[in-house]
Every structure is written in structure tokens, then in C-alpha cells.
N, C-alpha and C positions, 0 to 999 in steps of 0.2 A: 112137389114132394110132400109128404104128410108122415108123419111118426103116430103109432098107434097109442102111445103115451100121450098123446096132446089131448088135452080136455077141454079148450077153447080160453082158457082163464088168461093167456098172454106169458105163462111162466116158461114155454119153451120159447126158443130162437134158432131160426133156421139159418144155416150158412152153407155157402159152396166154395169149392177151391178146385182150380186146375185150368185147362185149357179156356182162355177167354173170361174167367170168373173176375168181375169186377168190372170190366171192360165190354166185353160183348154180351155178357149176360149178367142180369143182377136179379137177387131174390128178395122176395118180401120176407122179413126177418119173422113176422106173426103168422101169416098164412102160408108161407112156403111156395109161394107160386114164384116160376121163372119168367124173367122176361128176355126179350132180345132188345139192346139198344139199339143195332143199326142192322141194316139189310144184309142177310146172308146171301151168299153166291156159292152153290154146290160145286160150281166147277173150278173153283179157287180150293174148296174145303169141303169133304162129303160127310165128316162128322167130329163132333167134340167129344172129348171123355172128361166128364167133371166127376168130383166127388163130393155129396152133399152129408152135413152134420146136425144134429139135433141136439142141442144144448142147454144147459139149465141157464135162465137169462142172469140170475144173481152171481151164480158161482162158475158161471161159464165151462163148467165140467158136459162131458160126454153123457149123454144119457144113454145112447146105445150105440154100437159100432158104426161107423161111417160106410157108407154104402156108396158103390161106385155106378154111374150111370152113363150111356151115349146118347147125345141129341145128334139124330140123323138128319140131315140137310135133305127135305123132300124136294124131288127135281120138278121144276115147272119147264113149260118150253119157251125159254129165253134167249135160244141160241138158233139161229138159222144155218142151214147146211153150207158148206164152203168145201171148195175144190181145192185139192191138195197141191195141183200145179196147173199151168196154163201158161199161155194158150198153148195148146195142143196141136202137133202136126202130125198128119197120117195121110198115107198114100194107098191109092188102090189101082188096078191094073183096069185101064179103058175098055168097055164092052164087058164087065165083069157081070155076071147074072145076079138077080136081085136077091138081096138077102147076105151076100158077101160082106163080111167082117171087116171092117175098116181099123178099128181101134178101140179101145176101152176107156172111158173116162170114170172117175171116183171122186164123190165128194164125201165128208166127215160131218158129223153131229156132235157136238159138245154135250148134248143133254143124255140123260141117264138112258143107256139102251134097255133096263131091265125095267122100267116104269113106264107104262104106255107106248104110245106111238109117236114120241117126239123126236126119236132119233132113228126112226126109217125113214131112209129118203128114197123118192119118186124123180126119176127123169124125166124130160120132156122135151122136145125141139121147138125152138123160138125162131129160128131164122132156118133155111135150107131145109124146110121139110118135103119140098118136091123131089129133092134127090136122094135124101138120106132119112133113116129112122133111128131111134136109139131105144134099146129094151128099158123099159121102165125099173126094172128091179135091178139089173147087172150094171146098165151104163154101156153096154157094148153098142157101138155104132156101125149100122149096116147100110148097104145101099139098098134105096128104093125103087131105082130105074134101071134098065139094061142097057141102055144106049147112052151110056156116058162116053162120049169122044174127046180125046185130049186137043186134037186139031181145031174142035170147035170152040171147047172151053177146057181151059188146063187148069183152073183154079177155082175152087169151092169155098165159100166160109159157112159154117154151120155153127150155130150158138145153140147150146145146150144150157136147160135150167134143172136145177136141182130143188126139191121142196121136201119137208117132211110131211107124214101122215096127218101131222096136225093143222096143218095147213099154213106152219111158217114158210115163207119164200126164203130162198137162198140165192145163191151166186149163179152168174151164168158165165160160161166158158165157151171160148171160140175156138172153133177147129179149122187148120187151114190145110186146105187139099190141093194139091197142084204144083205148079211151078209158079216162077217170078220172073220178072223181066229185068232184074239185077242181074249183072255181073255175077255169076256163081250163085246157085240156087238157096243155100243157106251159108251163111258166115258162123264162124266159130272161132272166140278168141279167149286167151285166158290172162289173168294178170293177179299178183301177190296180193292176199288179203289186205295187206299191212299198206297197200299202195294208197297215198294221200289223195285227199280231194282232189281234183282237177287232172289227175293223172290220165293220160290219152289210152283209150283199150283198143282202139282200130280204126280203119277206114271202110266205110261201104259208100259205093258210087253206084248210080242207075244210068241206065242208057237212054238217049234221047237221040231220035235221027233228025232233029231239027239243026238248025245253023244259027248263030247270031245268038241275039238275046234270047229267041225263043227255048233255048238250053239251058238256061237259067232255072236253078232248082232250089228250091227249100225243102228241109227236112224236120221232122220231128218224130217222137217218140209217141207211138200211137197206143200200144198197150204194152205194161210189163208187169209181170209178176214179181218183181223184187222192189216193187213200193219205192220207187223214185230213186233208185241207187245209181241210175245212170242219166246222162243228158247227152243229147245230140245238136251240134253247130254245124253249119254249112260254112266250108271253105269256097269262097267267093272266086278263087282262081282255078282251082281244079273241079269245083262243082261235086266235092265228095263229103259225104257226111262223116263228121268226126265224134265218136263215140267216146264220152270221157266219164271219170267217176264224179257222181255228184254228192254220194254219203258215203261214211266209212263202211267197207265191206269186212264180213265176219262168216268165214269158213264154217266154223261150228254152227251158225244158225241158218245158213243157206248156201250149199257150195256151187250151185250153178243158176244163174240167171237167163230167162229168157226175153229178149226185148223185142218188139214188133216195131220197124222203123218204117215210117211212111214217106215217101217222096211226092213232091208237087211240083207242078209248073208256077214258075214264079209270076209268068205274065201268059195268062190263059186268054185266047180270042172266044168272047162269048158267042161268036158266029158258028162256033164250031162244037157246042155245049152237048149237041145229040150226039156227036162221035164219043164219047165216054167222058169220065170225070177227071182225067189228065192226072191221074194219081196212080201210084203203085205201093206196096207193101213190101219188106224183106225179113227175116226171121234172122236175128243176132242171138246166138248161145255163147255165154259168158261163162266160161268155166274159171272158178276161185282157186289159186295154188295155196296149199296150207301152210303155214309159217309157225313156227316153234314160238308161242307165246306164253306170258306169265298165265298162272291159273287165274280162272276167271269165277268171280262170286256172284251168287244168286242171292241177294239180301232178303230178310224176313220181311214180312207184310207187317209194319208197324214195329214199335219199341219192343225190345226184350224185356222182360220182368223178373224182379225176384223180390219176396218180402224183406225187410229190413230187419227180422228176426231170424234170418236165415242163418246157419252155421256156417264156420268156415271149411270151404269143400263144396257148398252146395251148388248144384247145377243151375247156371242162369238160364232161362226160359225153358221151353219143354225138355230140351236135352236129348232129342233126336240127333243120331249121328249124322254128319253132313255127307250128304251123298247126292246120286241123280234123281231128279224130281219123276216121279212117278205117279199117274193119275189115280185118284183114290186114295193116296196115302196124306197124313198131314205134312204141310209143306216142313223141310229141313230149314235150320237155321241159316245155314250156307252150304253152299254148292261146291265140291272141290273137284280136282282133276286128282285123277290116280298118281300116287308118289308125292304128295303134297307134304311140305311141313308148314306149321302154323307158329305163330308168335304174335304178341302184344307190342305196339310199338309204345316204347316207354316213355316218350314225352308226352303221349295222351294218356298215360295212368303214373302219375310221379309218384303217388303213395302206394302203389302196387297193391291195389284194391282188387283187383281181379287177376285169374290166371288162366291160361288155356292148354290144353292137352296138344302137345306138337305133333301127335298123329292123327287125332281124331277130330280136333278141332271144337271141341267142348270146352264152353268157357264155364268156370266155377269161381265161386267167390275167395278171396285171398286174404282179407281181414273182416271184420264186423261193422257192419254197415248202420247208417243213421239217416232216416230220412229227412229229420229234422235239420241236420246238418248240410246234406247234399241229396235233392231228391231225385236228381237225373244225374247220369254219367255219360260222356262220349268218350268212347273208347275206337282206337283205329286198330284193326287186325291185319296182320301180313300173311300172305299165302306165298310160297315159293314151292319151285321144285325141288324134288330132293335130290337131284344129280347136278342141279345149276341154281344155285342162291342166288344168281344174279338175274334170274326172270320172277319179280316180286309182283304182287299186285295189291293193292290197299282197298280197304272197305271200312267205312265210319257207322259204328254201331251205338243207337241209343239205347240207355238201358234205363228203366225206370223203378226206382225203389217204392214197393208196395207198402201202404203204412199198415202199423199195426199200433195197438192203443198201449203206448209205453209210457205216455206223459199225462199225470192228472191235470184235470182243470183246475184256474184260478182265477181269482177274483181280477176284474180287467185293471182297477187301480186300487191303492188303499185310500177305501172310501171312508169320508167323514160326513156326517149331518149334523143338523142343530135341530132341538125341539124345545117349543115355546113351554113356557112353565105352566101357562092356561092351555094346555093343547087338549083336546076332546078326544075321546076313543075312537078307533078307524080312522085316523089322519094320517095321509101318506107322509112319511119323513123321508123316504130316498127307495131307488130302484137300482137295484144290483144287477150287474151283466157280467159275465166269465169269459174267459179266453181259454182255449185248448190248442196246444201245438199240432196235434194229430190232426186227420183228416178222414174219418171213416167213409166207407162208402155210401152208407145210407144219411150221412149227414149226422150233425151234432143233434144232441138232445141230454138236457142238463137236469138233475132233480138237485133241488133246493130243501134244506131242514134247517132248524136250529141245533147248533152243536150240544152234546149232553151237558158240557160244562156251561152251557148258556142259563141254566135253572135259576139262577139269580136275576137275571133280566128276561126270562122269559113271561114273567108276570106282568111286566111294563110294556111289553113289546111282542109283536107278532110278526111272522114271516109267511106270506103268500106266493106258492110258487105258480107263477104264470107259464103257457104253454110255448111262450115265444123265447124262450132260455133266458128268462129276465124272472127275478122276483122283485116283490114290494114288501118293505118294511114298514109296519103301521103301529100306532100305540095301541096298547091295549086296556088302560086305564084312564081316568081322567086326572090331568095336574100335575105337576113335577115341582120338587120343592129344590133349589138352588143349594140352600143352607144344609140339607140333609144328604145330598149326593148331586153332585153338578156332572158327572161323567157317568156315561155308560159305555162299557166295552162289550158288542154283542158278536159271539164268535158263530158263524156261518159255514155249514157243511155244504159242499158241493160235489156231486157224482155225477159222472158221464155214464152212458148205456154202452159203449162198444165194449165186446168182449177182450179182456177183462175186465169189469168195472173198476175206475179208480176213482180217488177222492182225495179231496184237501180242505182244509181249515180257514178261512178267512175271518178277520176281525173289522167290524164296521163301529167307527167311533162315533158316539153320540153325545153332544154336548147339551146342557140343559141352558137356555138363554131367557134373557127378558126379551118381551116383544112389546110391541104396541097394540092398539085396538085392531089394527088392520093386520097384524101378523107377521109384520116387518120386525125381524132381530134388529134390538137395540144395542144388548150388552151381555157377553158371557163369562163366566168365571176365568179368572186368569189360569188356573191350575189345568181346564182344559185345554186352553190356547197352549201352555207348555207341554202337555202331554202330546198333544195332537201334532206339534211342531218339533217333537223330540226328535234330535238327529240319530241318524244311523251311526253304528260304532265307526265306520270310515271317516264320517264327517267330522266326528269327534276326536278322532286320532288326529287329523288334518288341523283342526282348530288350535288344538293344544302345540302341535308343531308349532304353527305360527305365533303363539303367545311365547314359546320358549325362544324363538329366534328373535322375536323385538326384546326379550328380557335379555338377551345376550348383547344384543346392540348397543342398548342403555347402557348396561355395565362396560362395555369396551370403549363407549363416548367418553362418561365418566372417568376412566381410569386413564386414559389419553389426557384428557383435561388438568386432571390432577399432576400428571408426570409432567405436563408444559408449564404448568404454573409453579412447580418445585423448580424446574431448569431455570425459569424466569428469575425466581426469589435468588436462586443459588448466584446466578450472574449478578443479581442487585448486590447481595452480599459482598460478593468478592471486589464488586466495583466499589464499594462505599470503605472497605477496609484495606484498600490499596493504597500501600505507602504509610500506613499508620504502623507507629512505633509506641509501642506501649509498656512502661515498667511499673510494674507491682512491688518491687521490693526498696528496701530504702538503702540497699549498699552497705558498704563495709565501713561507713562513719565519714565524718567530716574529711578525713586526710585520705580518704579512698579515693582516686582520681582516675583509678583503673576500672571502675564499675561501670561507666559510662561510655557508650560510643561517641566519642566527639565530633566525629565528622557527620554522623548521622544529625546531632544536635545543630550543627552548624548550618547544615542544609535547611531549617526550618526558619519560618519567618515570626516575627513578633507581631501578630495581629492585635493583640490587645494594647500594645504601645503605641501602635498605629492609630488604634481607634481612640484612645484617651489623649490622643495628641501630645504625647511623650510625656512621662514622668508622672502621669495622675494616678491618685490612690485608688486604687481596684478594690473588688471583693477578693477575700484571700481564696488562692488557688486549691483545688483538689490535691491530694497527694498523688493521684495518678495522674494529673495531667502533665503535659509538657510546656515546659516555658520556652520560648525563644532566644536563640543566640544573640550576643549582642550584634549590632549593625557598624558595618566598616566605615559607613558615611552618614552623616546629618542629611536625612531625605527632608524635602519640601512636603507641605501638606498634601496627602494623598487621597484620593478618591476609591474606597474599598467597596462601593455599593454592588458593582457587579459581583462581587465575591460574596457580598452579603446576601445579595437576591438568589444567588445561584445555591448557596448553603441553607437558605430560608426554605426555598423550593424542595430541595432534598430532604429535608427534616420535616416538611408537611407530607412528602409522599411517605416517608418511615412510618409517621405516625398513624396514616390512613390504613395502611397495609397491615393487616393482623397476623399475616404469616411470618413478617421481619421480626426476629428476636431483638429484644431492648439492650443493644450494646452501648455501653458507656464507653465512646471512644472519641479520638478527634481526628478527623479527616483533614489532610493536608492535601491542597492544590498547588502545584507547580504551573500556575498560569498568572500571566503578568497583566493582562487586560490590554485593553487599546490605548496607544498613545502615552507609554509610561515614561513619568520623564525621571525614573530611575536610572541610573548606570548599572551595568552587568556588575553581578554579585560576585564574581570570579577574582580571585586575587592571585590569578597566575600573572596576569600584567600588570599588577599594581605594584608601584615602587613604595608604596609606604610599609612601615613596620608595625609591630606589634604596639612602639612607643606611641604611635601616633593616635591610637584608639583611646576612645574614652569610657571607662567601665562605670563610672559613677552610679549608674542607675542601677546596678546590681543590689545595690542598699534594699531598692523598693522590693526586693523578690521573696522578701520575708527571711525569719530566722534561719530557714534550712539552707540558705545560701549566702548566711552572713559571712563564712569562714571564705567563702569563694569570692563576697564581694571584697572582704577585708585583704585576699592576695593580690585580686587584680588591681584593687584601687591604691593599696600600699604599696604597689610595683610601681603602679603610676605617679604616686606621690614623689618617690624615690629618685625617679628619672627626672620629674622636674626640678628638684633639688639639685642632681648633679647637672644638669643643663646651665640652672641659674649659676 
């Protein structure tokens, strides 16, 4: 195809659409030449209807209205004549005159009868020409002699050949005439078309006047027009031929089958070879009985196609209504039986991407398509009888989504490159390649150029578009200085060639590095590394989340430790202050004996007196300290080292722990130690009275207890005087 506005400068791009566009036929976008990618067969499809468009290469706009044209497949003599039936069986009366018509045979040629002589058939006799002739144009078989005698020979076999006028040899058909030596001159059987393989059709038996093993026969199928639909086996007991089904039968394809069964002697004596071939043939005609079956599909040749930018409701494929196939017409997508209903198996189309007309069987799109998401779809179409939905047949269809240019090209990776400070002009820095999710019919072709915003970097670098869909980045000037600029961001614009042309911009990061004399990179500025290794927003968010989780864990651990330490400190405080009685008031005076809990005072033990050996002068006690009560008995020398060590250890622990408050208190421990020589302090079982106790040591307690000492010591003196 060619446009009148085409000036040969490549600004016009030619495209085609329609039957076979992009698969069978391809067009050269520059010249408009249309090429076939596969061998065409006129007998399958006689013509293709296509539409041609001339578009502006840059804007993809139509320069003139699209035109429709038809590619007609010209016939060549590639089909040989074929007989429609056979073998033929005819009969003629004996002693009939020459030229008596016996029967007519007919052969057909699939070539175009309107073109040349490829479809004109000529008949001739290969065998049996001594007795019969055939009209070369009509195929009528006639007698060639007048002395045909049934008693002399009751059967003749005539072989007719059909050829076309171009010399293409066709098939041959055998004509049987006369009687057979089988029981019954012709056998006729009937069987349902749904009979399974191996089903018995009927029995055929030949006569043999011999006796014994000489009557043993074997049978075989000599000729059959049904292409191996039946087979013959021999019953060894009855010497009958068992005709059975060998292949599935189809009434709609061939309702009648003619089978030639040949019988042979199993043991033929070579001494009698001159008497004949010791074999005979019989004609078996098998008629198929039609059965109500589900509708039958005639699948399309190859997958169905639809462009990915098709609107919802667009017809998939060429959109012909399903119907019987007729010669010379474009093939339908499917063939239906009259009164059928169509549906799509939902299990094969879960997303309901396609719909089907229940009456016509036309498949349409139900949703918008995307080839990059799913380039192929396999659906199952159901056909059922309108009045009997139980009769259902299935057919799998492949639907290919044709690509349209809806994805811009992109840089293959986030490219990074390095350039030496002492680089020379024209030095290759990096090679850029791109990727495109689309798949145009003519292949990918990309154009590279520096983006307009690259004006600042264009004086340092140049971009060379290579014809193999790559581009080379080279230096434009000699030398670089990392102190002035250590990083260059070079935006690159990439444009594809498919209509409509799409483009995208990618960035090449170029770092300025120090190199040795051989050009090997030694070091680069840290800024370039930081920018080149910059994280994406998603990675930054993930990193911040991780840091936040770590901070929360650290705070939680510190809180738990502090709580645990406070709990331990409270337990120690409680343990230290247990059973400590502290009085910070002076009471009501020397005469006030009600201010003190005397029972509590009596439960204390005088450690200072025991330590001092009894009666020594010690340092004055603080007002807040507690003094021990008088002892009820004179104890021997006691060892308080166990208590002293225990108390010293507790004091040391309290001094080392900064969390313990500085309490001024005295801790009393009701612990006797091991092997104490003291008797029980309890006075329950004691027979002694207060008069037996010595309170003279109270005078050593200081002026605060002088009145108490006078009371007890005075009472003791009075009792001694009374006793004396």
C-alpha cells in the first residue's frame, strides 16, 4: 500500500488491521509492503479482509481515511481429485449390448473451478478395460463387449482413475459387479453411532465345500471407505468373520460405511495354485443410526485475538455468527446446531472478563483488558440444546490479547557511574539500556536524548544514540574538580517508536572520583556516596520504625530495672526497721511512768552492758536511743561476735547502697545464737520476785534516769533493811 502524501522522508507510518493482521500478514511501516508470514491455503480460507492506515509517525494521527482491501488467495493445483464414495457396486444384465450403462462414478477436486483447469476431472479405466469403459467427462461406466456370460464369470472388478486437467493424479475406485460365493450376496448391518469401540456389528461367513482343516478360513478387511472404522476377526469355531467397531462413529460425518471383507483359505495347497487364488470377497454395508447428541463444536483455526485497548462489549475475533461452514466463506468461530444456547464456564473465567451471547454465541469483552497483566486467556464455552440442557458440550478457547503501546520505556536500572578527575574528552563513561513492557509487532526501537533540564550537565557530558537500542554517555570536556562539583545528575529522555510514541525520563548519577595513573578509581567524595546510596521513602520509614522500637525496648527495660530495684530497697528498709521502737519525745517528766511501753522496753537486751563487761562507763547515749531493761539474772561472759558481725555487715551494705535513706535507728534482733549459756528470759515460770533483782546499775544511765534509779535502788534498800 502507498499514500499519495508519502514523500519518502519516513514521516509516514503504515499500519494494517483486520483478519490475520500481525499474525499472518505483516506490513513494513516505512514502505507499506505487506508480507505473509506463513503458507496460505485457499481450500481453508479464500480471502482476507484488511484495513490500511497511513499515520503521522510523530503524532500517530491519521493522514487520510483508512481504506479497506481484500487479499484473495490465488489457487494452485495442490489438491488431487477424490471419489465421493466407494467401493461402488453395480450390476448389468448378461449379454447386454455394447455401451450399456452400468453406473456412474463421481470425483471432486477442492481446487478453484473458476481458475484454470485444476478442478476439471478426467476419468479413465485402470483395470477391467477389456469388458468395461468409462466416459472421461461424466464418469459413466458402460459395457465394452456384448458377450458377458454370468455362468462363465459372474463378477468383475473395474478400477477407475480420476485426474485433473493439470495432470494431478487422483484416487482410484474399485467397481464390483456380479455375485459372490458368500452366503447372501450383500450384507447389511446397522448400529448406533454411540456404540463403543469393540462393539460387534455383525457376522459374515463364506462357503467352502472342503472338509476338515481345509475349511479353516481367515478374514480381513480388504477395502473400506470409512478409513479404518471397522475391523474383522475370525471365529475359530464357526469360521465366521466378526465385524466390530474399531474407531468412534459419527452419523453426522458419515452415515453409511461400505466395507469389503475378504476370505482366504488358511491352509492353501500349492499344488492347486493354478485353480485360483483360494480367496473371495463380500460387500458389507453398515448404516449408522442417529442418536440425539450434544451440539458439536468446530473450533477456530488458531487462537482468537482482541486488542488490549478494546472497550467493554467489543467482539472477540472476527465476530462472525456461528453457523455451518460453507466453502468460500471465512471460517466461523464455532459451529452450532440449530436451537443451541451458549454460556461460558465460570470456573474458567472467575473474573468475568468475557461474556457470550446466549443465542448467537458471539464472545465479547466484559472488562477492560491489560496484556501486561495477562497476555493469554483460556476459557471454556458450553453449548447445550435449547430444549434439553442435559445435552452439553464443551470447547476450550484460547484468546490472545494483542499489544498496544500503553507503557513508556524506562531505564533498565537506576544507573550510577564514576568519572575520573583527569578524564579526557570523548571518554566512555557508561552504556544505557532501557526496558519496555510492551511488545510491538515490528520490535522495539528507542530514541535517546538529553532532557531539556540537563542544560547544566550537557556541557560536561554527551549522549550518543546507538542503533541497538542502547546509548553511550561520554565526557565532553577535559578534567573535573571534586572540590567544585563532585556529583552530576544527568537526566536522559527515552522515546519509543510504537504508535502513539511514549517517553520517560531517567537519571544517571555520575560521581567525580580520584583515579590512579591506570584509570582505576581510588576514592570518591562522601557526598556522592550518600546521594547515590540514598534510601527510598519506604526504606526510610522502615528504618525509623526499627529505631523507634529499639528506643521503646530500652525505656521499658530501664523502667523494669528501676521498679525492681525500688521493690528490693523497700524490702530491705522494711527488714531493717522491723521491731524498731523509737521515741522522740521526752515524755511528761520524771514522774510520768505512763509515757513508755514498759513491755516493749523489757523485750530489749542491753548490748552495751554485755559488751562493756557490765558496769563500765561508756559514752553518753543520744536522747533518741533506747536503753535495755534490767536483766533478771547475772549472766556469765557472753560472746556477741555473731551479732556484731551480722550488724556490721548490714551497716556496710546500707552504706554502699545510695538508695537507702540515712535512718538513725537501732535494730533489735531476737536471735540467741548457737549454744547460748543463758536461760530463758521469760518470767512465767520464774519463782523470783522483784525483790531479788539488783537495780544498782541504773545509776550509770545518766541524769535522765536518776529518778528511776532512785526509785528502784531505794526500794531495794528498804527491802534489804526490812529483811535484816
